[in-house]
C-alpha positions in Angstrom: 0.2 0.0 0.1 3.1 2.2 0.6 3.6 2.5 -3.3 0.0 4.1 -3.6 -0.5 6.2 -0.4 2.0 8.2 1.3 2.2 7.8 5.0 1.2 11.5 5.6 -1.9 10.8 3.5 -2.5 7.5 5.4 -2.4 9.1 8.9 -5.4 11.1 7.9 -7.5 8.0 7.7 -8.6 5.0 9.6 -10.6 2.0 8.5 -13.8 3.1 10.2 -13.3 6.7 10.2 -12.9 7.0 14.1 -10.9 9.7 15.9 -11.8 12.4 13.6 -10.2 10.6 10.6 -11.6 9.7 7.2 -13.2 6.1 6.7 -10.9 4.5 4.3 -13.5 1.5 3.9 -15.7 3.7 1.7 -13.3 4.3 -1.0 -13.1 2.6 -4.4 -9.3 2.2 -3.9 -10.1 0.1 -0.5 -12.7 -2.0 -2.4 -10.3 -2.5 -5.2 -7.6 -3.8 -2.8 -9.8 -6.2 -1.4 -11.2 -7.5 -4.6 -7.5 -8.1 -5.8 -6.4 -9.5 -2.7 -9.3 -12.2 -2.5 -8.7 -13.1 -6.4 -4.9 -13.5 -5.8 -4.9 -15.2 -2.3 -7.0 -17.6 -0.5 -8.1 -15.0 2.2 -11.3 -14.0 3.8 -12.4 -10.4 3.4 -12.1 -9.6 7.1 -8.5 -10.6 7.1 -7.7 -8.1 4.2 -9.6 -5.5 6.0 -7.6 -6.0 9.4 -4.2 -5.8 7.3 -5.4 -2.6 5.9 -6.5 -1.2 9.0 -3.4 -1.9 10.7 -1.3 -0.5 8.0 -3.4 2.9 8.2 -3.0 2.6 12.0 0.7 2.6 11.8 1.3 5.5 9.2 2.4 7.9 11.9 4.8 5.8 13.5 6.4 5.2 10.2 6.8 9.0 9.6 8.8 9.1 12.7 11.4 6.4 11.4 14.3 7.6 9.4 14.3 5.7 5.9 
């Protein structure tokens, strides 16, 4: 996901839109990522949502780390 969304932008989103952030699950990009993951790997939709949610949650921490 880091190739599509910067950490600065990701820090403004959460999966459900909690804590005054925008709900990422409503975007077409989120739906596209889920569809691709379901077609490529044998995973459940909820598993993909959890991975995306965790990735968004850690965006602020990734900005603090030197590259």
